C-alpha atoms as one frame of an Amber mdcrd trajectory, in Angstrom:
protein
 126.395 150.833 117.040 126.397 147.087 116.145 124.414 145.665 113.292 121.816
 142.942 114.048 121.921 141.512 110.537 122.653 137.817 110.225 125.017 136.500
 107.635 124.209 133.872 105.038 125.748 131.145 107.220 123.368 131.820 110.109
 120.383 131.732 107.761 121.557 128.449 106.246 122.024 126.877 109.690 118.551
 128.014 110.751 117.024 126.544 107.602 118.813 123.205 108.162 117.534 123.069
 111.740 113.966 123.762 110.594 114.310 121.134 107.860 115.659 118.546 110.325
 112.791 119.158 112.761 110.249 118.950 109.923 111.851 115.695 108.729 111.632
 114.212 112.227 107.927 115.077 112.453 107.338 113.632 108.987 109.133 110.385
 109.817 107.285 110.045 113.087 103.876 110.556 111.513 104.630 108.345 108.485
 106.219 105.520 110.505 103.395 103.076 109.851 103.910 103.520 106.134 107.699
 103.684 106.093 108.472 100.631 108.253 107.078  98.077 105.746 108.817  99.911
 102.900 112.146  99.808 104.742 111.681  96.091 105.487 110.878  95.427 101.823
 114.015  97.284 100.737 116.146  95.358 103.259 114.681  92.011 102.168 115.295
  92.822  98.499 118.849  93.901  99.312 119.541  90.672 101.217 117.931  88.359
  98.647 119.409  90.024  95.548 122.635  87.948  95.472 120.608  84.730  95.663
 118.252  85.895  92.907 121.258  86.813  90.768 122.804  83.398  91.402 119.557
  81.702  90.385 119.369  83.925  87.286 122.901  82.896  86.360 121.716  79.287
  86.556 118.897  79.934  84.051 116.064  80.584  86.530 114.052  83.683  85.592
 114.432  86.516  88.096 110.708  86.653  88.858 110.571  82.912  89.495 113.727
  83.020  91.609 112.463  85.913  93.701 109.101  84.188  94.129 110.743  80.946
  95.217 112.937  82.742  97.735 109.993  84.726  99.133 107.965  81.516  99.514
 110.886  79.897 101.330 111.243  82.964 103.555 107.508  82.991 104.316 107.561
  79.263 105.033 110.482  79.571 107.412 108.794  82.523 109.115 105.499  80.663
 109.424 107.202  77.547 110.727 109.179  79.498 113.320 106.009  81.327 114.349
 104.234  77.992 114.796 107.112  76.681 116.894 107.104  79.799 119.069 103.324
  79.650 119.432 103.559  75.988 120.409 106.189  76.790 123.004 104.052  79.588
 124.417 101.065  77.265 124.603 102.933  74.776 126.792 104.049  77.461 129.232
 100.865  79.511 129.339  97.601  77.890 128.372  96.109  81.142 127.073  99.109
  82.659 125.277  98.669  81.085 121.855  95.155  79.693 121.920  94.176  81.701
 118.872  96.855  80.059 116.734  96.392  76.591 118.226  92.613  76.699 117.742
  93.117  77.881 114.180  95.392  74.939 113.471  92.914  72.438 114.928  90.023
  74.031 112.989  91.978  74.210 109.734  90.633  71.011 108.115  87.044  72.049
 108.832  87.692  75.639 107.749  89.263  74.705 104.457  86.434  72.388 103.454
  83.725  73.852 101.273  81.711  76.415 103.204  83.866  76.279 106.337  84.833
  79.319 108.372  88.039  79.977 110.256  88.084  82.213 113.315  91.566  82.865
 114.627  90.939  85.648 117.101  87.521  85.442 118.693  86.338  87.077 121.854
  84.419  84.957 124.358
């Protein structure tokens, strides 16, 4: 008569499969939290050589990182404005929220002004 006992290798494989499935469920449910963290890690990894170069040229690391993040945000904002402007010329309703916000910006930034970017009719 044959034994139905499993060896230690079969138990280890089963545990790895269960762990992999549990990890997949965890990653899927925590995606909204993990995506910004992964982007932050990638940005820090990409900008680290520039921050080190600035630090070697007597710029404090915090100041160098702040300067680079401001530059990155400015480039991202500028490219978003360009894309929104391009969308507005092709489709009159595609970027109205951004375009209206830009036209209302002087009024909104004055004392007591309000800025509505996304408003429903």
